C-alpha positions in Angstrom: 127.2 58.7 52.8 127.9 56.3 55.7 128.6 59.2 58.1 125.4 60.9 57.2 123.4 57.7 57.9 125.1 57.3 61.3 124.4 61.0 62.2 120.7 60.6 61.3 120.6 57.4 63.5 122.1 59.2 66.4 119.6 62.1 66.2 116.7 59.7 66.0 117.9 57.8 69.0 118.3 61.0 71.0 114.8 62.1 70.1 113.3 58.8 71.2 115.3 58.5 74.4 114.5 62.1 75.3 110.8 61.5 74.9 110.9 58.3 77.0 113.5 59.1 79.7 112.5 62.6 80.5 111.6 63.4 84.1 108.1 64.1 85.2 106.6 67.3 83.8 106.3 70.4 86.0 103.1 72.3 86.5 102.9 76.0 86.9 101.1 77.5 89.9 100.8 80.9 91.5 101.5 81.7 95.1 99.7 84.1 97.3 101.6 87.1 95.9 100.8 86.2 92.3 104.3 85.0 91.6 104.5 82.1 89.1 106.3 79.1 90.6 107.1 75.7 89.2 106.2 72.6 91.2 105.9 68.9 90.6 102.8 67.6 88.9 99.6 67.2 90.9 100.2 63.5 91.4 103.6 64.0 93.1 102.7 67.2 95.1 101.6 66.6 98.7 99.2 69.2 100.0 99.8 70.4 103.5 97.4 72.1 105.9 98.2 73.2 109.4 96.8 70.6 111.8 94.0 71.8 114.1 94.4 70.4 117.7 91.2 68.6 118.9 89.9 70.4 122.0 90.7 68.7 125.2 93.2 66.3 123.6 96.3 68.4 124.0 98.0 70.2 126.8 100.1 72.0 124.3 100.1 72.0 120.5 102.2 74.3 118.3 102.8 74.0 114.5 104.4 77.6 114.2 102.5 78.2 111.0 100.7 81.3 112.4 103.2 84.1 113.1 100.6 86.3 114.8 99.5 83.5 117.1 103.1 82.7 117.9 103.8 86.2 119.1 100.9 85.9 121.5 101.9 82.5 123.0 105.7 82.6 123.2 107.8 84.7 125.5 111.5 85.4 124.7 113.8 85.4 127.7 115.4 88.7 128.9 117.3 87.0 131.7 121.0 86.8 132.4 123.0 83.7 133.1 124.5 83.6 136.5 128.2 83.1 137.3 129.7 84.1 133.9 131.0 87.2 132.2 128.6 90.0 131.5 129.4 90.0 127.8 128.0 86.5 127.4 125.6 86.3 130.2 122.6 87.7 128.3 120.0 85.5 126.7 120.3 87.4 123.4 120.1 84.6 120.9 117.8 85.3 118.0 114.6 83.4 117.4 112.4 83.6 114.2 109.4 81.9 112.7 110.2 81.2 109.0 110.3 78.6 106.3 113.0 75.9 106.2 116.1 76.7 104.2 115.0 73.7 102.0 111.3 73.9 101.7 109.5 70.6 101.9 105.8 71.4 102.3 104.1 74.6 101.3 103.2 77.1 104.0 105.0 75.0 106.6 106.9 77.2 109.0 109.1 76.5 112.0 110.8 78.1 115.0 114.4 78.7 114.1 117.3 79.5 116.4 119.1 81.9 114.1 122.2 82.7 116.1 125.1 80.6 117.3 127.5 80.9 120.2 124.8 82.8 122.2 122.5 81.9 125.0 118.9 81.7 123.8 115.7 80.9 125.7 112.0 81.0 124.8 109.0 79.5 126.5 105.2 79.2 126.4 102.4 78.3 128.8 100.6 75.1 128.5 96.9 75.2 127.6 96.4 73.5 130.9 98.9 72.2 133.5 99.8 68.6 133.2 99.4 66.8 136.6 101.1 63.4 137.0 98.3 61.2 138.1 96.8 58.3 136.2 97.4 59.3 132.6 100.7 59.0 130.5 102.7 62.0 129.4 103.5 62.1 125.7 105.9 64.7 124.4 106.8 65.0 120.7 108.6 67.5 118.5 110.7 67.8 115.4 114.3 69.1 115.0 116.1 69.9 111.8 119.8 70.8 111.9 119.8 72.8 108.7 123.5 73.5 108.8 124.5 70.4 110.8 125.5 70.5 114.4 129.0 70.9 115.8 128.4 71.4 119.5 125.2 72.3 121.3 121.8 71.1 122.6 118.4 70.9 120.9 116.3 69.6 123.9 113.2 71.0 125.5 112.4 71.7 129.1 109.0 71.0 130.7 109.0 73.7 133.3 107.7 73.0 136.8 104.6 74.8 138.1 105.4 77.4 140.8 106.4 81.0 141.6 109.8 80.5 139.9 108.1 80.0 136.5 105.5 82.8 137.0 107.5 85.2 134.7 108.7 83.4 131.6 110.7 86.4 130.6 113.1 85.4 133.3 113.5 81.9 132.0 117.1 80.7 132.3 119.3 77.7 133.2 118.4 77.9 136.9 114.6 77.9 136.3 113.1 74.7 137.8 112.0 72.1 135.3 110.4 68.7 135.8 111.7 66.9 132.6 114.4 67.7 130.1 114.2 65.7 126.9 115.9 65.8 123.5 119.1 65.5 121.5 122.5 67.0 122.4 125.8 66.7 120.6 129.4 68.0 121.0 132.2 66.6 118.9 131.7 62.9 118.6 129.6 62.6 121.7 125.9 62.4 120.6 123.3 62.0 123.3 119.5 61.8 123.7 118.7 63.2 127.1 115.8 62.1 129.3 116.3 63.7 132.7 113.7 64.2 135.5 114.1 66.0 138.7 113.1 64.0 141.8 112.2 65.5 145.1 113.3 63.8 148.3 110.2 63.2 150.3 112.1 63.4 153.6 114.3 66.5 153.3 112.9 68.1 150.1 116.2 68.1 148.2 116.1 67.8 144.4 118.3 65.4 142.4 118.5 65.0 138.7 118.0 61.4 137.5 119.5 60.5 134.1 118.3 57.6 132.0 120.6 55.0 130.6 122.2 55.7 127.2 120.4 54.3 124.1 122.0 51.3 122.5 121.8 52.7 119.0 124.2 55.3 117.7 122.4 58.6 117.1 125.0 60.7 115.1 123.2 60.5 111.7 120.4 62.9 112.5 122.9 65.7 113.2 124.4 65.4 109.8 121.8 64.7 107.1 120.0 68.2 107.5 116.6 66.6 107.4 113.7 66.7 109.9 113.7 64.2 112.7 111.0 63.3 115.1 111.7 62.8 118.9 109.0 61.3 121.2 108.9 60.5 124.9 106.2 58.4 126.5 106.1 58.3 130.3 103.5 56.0 131.8 101.9 55.8 135.3 103.4 52.3 135.8 106.9 54.0 135.8 107.8 52.7 132.3 109.1 54.9 129.6 109.7 54.7 125.8 111.8 57.0 123.6 111.4 57.0 119.9 113.3 58.7 117.0 111.5 58.8 113.7 108.9 56.4 115.1 111.6 53.8 116.0 112.2 52.8 119.6 115.8 53.7 120.7 115.4 53.5 124.4 113.0 52.1 127.0 113.0 51.1 130.6 111.7 51.7 134.1 112.1 54.8 136.4 113.1 52.6 139.3 115.7 50.5 137.5 117.3 52.4 134.5 118.3 55.8 136.0 121.5 57.1 137.7 121.6 57.8 140.5 118.8 55.5 141.5 115.5 57.1 142.6 115.6 55.3 146.0 118.7 55.3 148.2 120.0 52.0 149.7 118.5 50.8 153.0 122.0 50.3 154.6 125.2 52.2 154.2 128.8 51.9 155.5 129.3 53.2 159.0 131.4 56.3 158.5 132.7 56.0 162.1 134.0 52.5 161.7 137.8 52.3 161.2 140.0 49.3 160.3 141.9 47.9 163.4 145.7 48.3 163.2 146.4 44.5 163.6 144.0 43.6 160.8 146.0 41.4 158.4 144.5 41.4 154.8 147.4 39.4 153.3 146.3 36.0 152.0 149.9 34.6 151.5 153.2 35.7 153.0 156.9 34.7 152.6 157.7 31.7 154.8 159.3 33.2 157.9 161.1 30.0 158.8 162.8 29.5 155.4 166.6 30.0 155.2 168.9 30.5 152.3 171.0 27.4 151.5 174.7 27.7 152.3 175.7 26.9 148.7 173.4 29.5 147.2 175.7 31.9 145.3 173.7 35.1 144.5 176.7 36.6 142.7 177.1 33.9 140.1 176.7 35.3 136.6 173.9 34.0 134.4 176.4 33.2 131.5 180.0 32.1 131.5 182.6 31.4 128.7 182.2 27.9 127.2 184.9 25.8 129.0 184.8 23.3 126.1 185.4 25.8 123.4 188.7 25.6 121.5 190.3 28.4 119.4 190.1 27.4 115.6 193.2 26.6 113.7 194.5 29.4 111.7 193.2 32.2 114.0 195.5 35.2 113.6 195.9 36.6 117.1 198.5 39.2 116.2 196.3 41.0 113.6 193.7 43.6 114.4 190.3 43.3 112.8 190.2 47.0 111.9 193.2 49.0 110.7 193.9 52.6 109.7 193.2 53.3 106.0 196.7 53.5 104.4 195.3 55.5 101.5 193.6 58.2 103.6 195.2 61.6 103.6 194.7 64.5 106.0 192.5 67.2 104.4 194.3 70.4 103.5 192.0 72.5 105.6 192.4 70.4 108.7 193.1 72.6 111.7 194.7 70.8 114.7 193.7 73.5 117.1 190.1 73.3 116.1 189.7 69.7 114.8 192.3 68.0 117.0 194.8 65.4 116.0 194.0 63.9 112.6 193.6 60.1 112.5 193.0 58.0 109.4 189.6 56.3 109.4 189.5 52.6 110.2 188.8 49.9 107.6 188.5 46.1 107.8 191.9 44.5 107.8 192.3 42.9 104.3 194.6 40.2 105.8 191.6 38.9 107.9 189.3 38.4 104.9 190.8 34.9 104.0 191.6 33.9 107.6 189.3 32.0 110.0 189.5 35.0 112.3 191.9 37.5 113.8 192.3 39.6 116.9 191.9 38.5 120.5 190.0 35.2 120.5 187.2 34.7 123.2 185.2 31.7 124.0 181.5 32.0 123.3 179.2 32.5 126.3 177.0 29.6 127.6 174.4 29.3 130.4 175.9 29.1 133.8 174.8 25.8 135.5 175.6 27.3 138.9 173.5 30.5 138.4 170.5 30.7 140.8 169.8 34.4 141.1 168.7 36.2 144.2 167.3 34.0 146.9 163.7 34.6 148.1 161.7 32.7 150.7 158.8 30.7 149.3 155.2 31.9 150.0 152.8 30.1 152.3 149.3 30.7 153.5 149.0 33.5 156.0 147.9 32.0 159.3 146.8 35.5 160.5 144.7 36.3 157.4 141.3 37.8 158.4 140.0 38.7 155.0 139.3 42.0 153.3 138.2 44.5 155.8 135.0 46.6 155.2 133.2 48.9 157.6 130.1 47.6 159.2 126.7 48.3 157.7 124.2 50.5 159.5 120.6 51.6 158.5 120.7 54.6 156.1 119.3 57.6 158.0 118.3 59.2 154.7 116.5 56.1 153.4 113.1 56.5 151.7 111.2 54.4 149.3 109.3 56.1 146.5 107.5 53.4 144.5 105.7 55.9 142.3 108.4 58.3 140.9 106.0 58.9 137.9 104.2 61.4 140.2 106.5 64.3 139.5 106.1 68.0 139.9 103.2 69.4 137.8 104.2 71.0 134.5 102.9 74.4 133.5 105.1 75.6 130.7 107.4 74.4 127.9 110.5 76.1 126.6 113.9 75.9 124.8 117.0 77.0 126.8 119.9 76.4 124.5 123.5 77.3 123.6 124.8 76.0 120.2 127.8 76.5 118.0 125.5 76.0 114.9 122.8 78.3 113.8 119.5 77.9 111.9 118.3 75.0 114.1 114.6 74.5 113.2 112.0 73.2 115.7 108.5 72.3 114.6 105.2 70.6 115.7 105.7 70.5 119.4 102.8 68.7 121.2 102.1 67.5 124.7 99.3 65.1 125.4 98.2 62.1 127.5 97.1 60.1 124.4 99.6 58.4 122.1 97.0 58.0 119.4 96.3 61.7 119.0 100.0 62.4 119.0 100.5 59.8 116.3 97.8 61.4 114.2 99.5 64.7 114.6 102.7 63.2 113.3 100.7 61.7 110.3 99.6 65.2 109.4 103.0 66.8 109.7 106.2 64.8 110.0 105.0 61.8 108.0 104.0 64.1 105.1 107.5 65.6 105.1 109.1 62.2 104.9 106.8 61.3 102.0 107.6 64.5 100.1 111.3 64.0 100.7 111.1 60.5 99.3 109.3 61.7 96.3 111.8 64.5 95.7 114.6 62.0 95.9 113.2 59.7 93.2 115.9 58.9 90.7 115.4 59.2 86.9 115.1 55.4 86.8 112.3 55.4 89.4 110.4 58.0 87.5 110.8 56.0 84.3 109.4 52.9 86.0 106.4 54.9 87.2 105.7 56.1 83.7 105.8 52.5 82.6 103.2 51.7 85.2 105.8 49.2 86.6 105.2 46.7 83.8 108.3 44.6 83.4 107.5 43.7 79.8 108.1 47.2 78.6 111.3 47.8 80.5 113.5 46.0 78.0 111.8 47.8 75.1 112.3 51.3 76.5 115.9 50.4 77.5 116.6 49.5 73.9 115.2 52.8 72.8 117.3 54.7 75.3 120.4 52.6 74.1 120.1 53.6 70.4 122.1 56.8 70.6 124.8 55.1 72.7 125.2 52.2 70.3 125.2 54.5 67.3 127.8 56.8 68.8 130.1 53.9 69.7 129.7 52.5 66.1 130.5 55.9 64.7 133.7 56.2 66.7 134.7 52.7 65.7 134.4 53.6 62.0 136.3 56.7 62.4 139.2 54.8 64.1 139.2 52.3 61.3 139.4 54.9 58.6 142.2 56.8 60.4 144.2 53.6 60.6 143.8 52.9 56.9 144.8 56.4 56.0 147.8 56.2 58.2 149.0 53.1 56.4 148.8 54.9 53.1 150.7 57.9 54.2 153.6 55.8 55.5 154.0 54.2 52.1 154.7 57.6 50.3 157.7 59.9 50.7 156.9 62.3 53.5 156.5 66.0 52.9 159.2 66.6 55.5 161.7 64.7 53.4 160.9 66.7 50.3 161.1 69.9 52.1 164.4 68.9 53.6 165.8 68.0 50.2 164.5 71.3 48.7 166.1 73.4 51.5 169.3 71.5 51.0 169.4 72.6 47.4 168.7 76.2 48.2 171.4 76.3 50.8 174.0 74.8 48.4 174.4 77.1 45.3 176.6 74.5 43.6 174.1 71.7 44.1 172.3 70.4 40.9 168.8 72.1 40.4 165.5 70.9 39.0 163.9 74.2 38.3 163.3 73.5 34.7 159.6 73.9 34.0 159.4 70.7 32.1 160.9 68.8 34.9 158.5 70.4 37.3 155.6 69.2 35.1 157.0 65.7 35.2 157.1 65.8 38.9 153.5 66.9 39.1 152.5 64.0 36.8 154.4 61.7 39.0 152.5 63.0 42.1 149.2 62.5 40.3 150.1 58.9 39.5 151.0 58.3 43.1 147.7 59.8 44.2 145.8 57.6 41.8 147.7 54.6 42.9 146.9 55.3 46.6 143.2 55.4 46.0 141.7 52.0 47.1 138.6 52.6 45.0 140.6 52.5 41.8 140.4 48.8 40.8 143.2 49.1 38.3 145.7 50.1 40.9 144.5 48.0 43.8 147.4 45.6 43.6 149.9 48.5 43.7 148.3 49.9 46.8 148.5 46.6 48.6 152.1 46.1 47.6 153.6 49.6 47.3 156.8 49.9 45.3 159.6 51.5 47.1 160.9 54.5 45.1 164.4 55.8 45.5 164.8 59.5 44.5 167.2 60.0 41.6 170.1 62.3 42.2 169.7 65.7 40.6 172.0 66.4 37.7 170.8 69.7 36.5 172.5 72.9 37.3 170.7 75.8 39.0 169.4 78.2 36.5 170.2 81.9 37.3 167.2 84.0 38.4 166.0 86.7 36.0 166.0 89.2 38.7 
């Protein structure tokens, strides 16, 4: 009766908890192909629409949601990389426009680098060239390492305007670019590049200028397999800002925070100037007038035997500390020709154990008061010291001063030129503008929606429960108690079972065990001369005795309760009957 009550309580608790603690219901929708799919309810589902770039606000805007438009705008490289083997020189990496491996927003596609360990390049023309004049350059795009990243880059290149970029099908590593920006990782070395190519106004040579490293560690985006937003803002006042997921990770000035610096030094060391042979750079020298004292003994040892030491009384000089083992015997298989002459192993001399010491006595060593070591002349200031020599400085013949490095080469195209050991790298929402506000709005319609949807999808069961409770603390305890009913009932049920098993175990230990009875019976069968109890009357008596014991072991029988609490120890009587011959 008690077990039935507990079972009903457990079922009731499960029904209540299941009704309260269940996750948000799913709604059923149909996609464009008429296939029924399950999704979160309308309250949790975020609707996505491909953003439409406002005319005149963007130099480039690509969401990759229109495959037909993508084929018109983007050009895959057919070039070959110079200076490497023919087998790996081709830019034959595979590109595809497709949904992410883990879909976040409906109908949101991206550009995916499918292959790994291959050179891949793809580029597209800007809507209009970006001229570095009086407006800032704002570049922003998303990267998702869907399989993580072992080694490879995920940066973009803003290609310089000119004849070398006229044919984008020949886009390769030597193609001139103005800015390279984006993440790169190989092993434990994670970077966020911002490189611009600067033209020397005197001789026209081009030098790559690398920004200082961000202070923050940037390894996590390569591991979590989620979208990340990278943004570069370059302003006409030569300042720049780099953001990752809207957070500033690097900022500085084009004239101060790049290596090598934009402007060379005004003066340089004269390459023709040589150090004079008599130039003395030694600040201190050994005293040339110092002489070693006549009593200086360089050969004196640092330690000598203690002259005051006395040999202890009872020291046994004639005994050796180690002696040959008198009990040792030469092995039977000892071969003198191979093993040499056999000698017994040495053991401590037993006669020395009780003595103060034995063997040759030596005085202990002490520090030698006459020891001085090797003599060296003391150091003095060098009277001929002229200081550290350095070549004379002369005006730098290649000096120039560019105070406006922001005015870089005009940009006419954008592209990815990559090599990676990881495939399925997804790029999305690449925009170039001169207005931070419109770029921020673009992110609000794309990346920010993804982050909101990811946050909703990652809600725990407890967060969903609080939402259904409308975040009213007064109800939390009530629903918690409801959910705890099955747990408490189950624990109580287990405790009762354990209690009953212990009680039953105590009863069984008070009665003769079946194993003892079986052993006794087998002993009788094995011994034909042993007394037997096969008489039917005796068997009936034994059955009655068993019934009595069973009644006495029942705790519900009030008459025998005292006998149960204090069981009487029974000693089996010896059998006196002879075995009756079988009829067969």
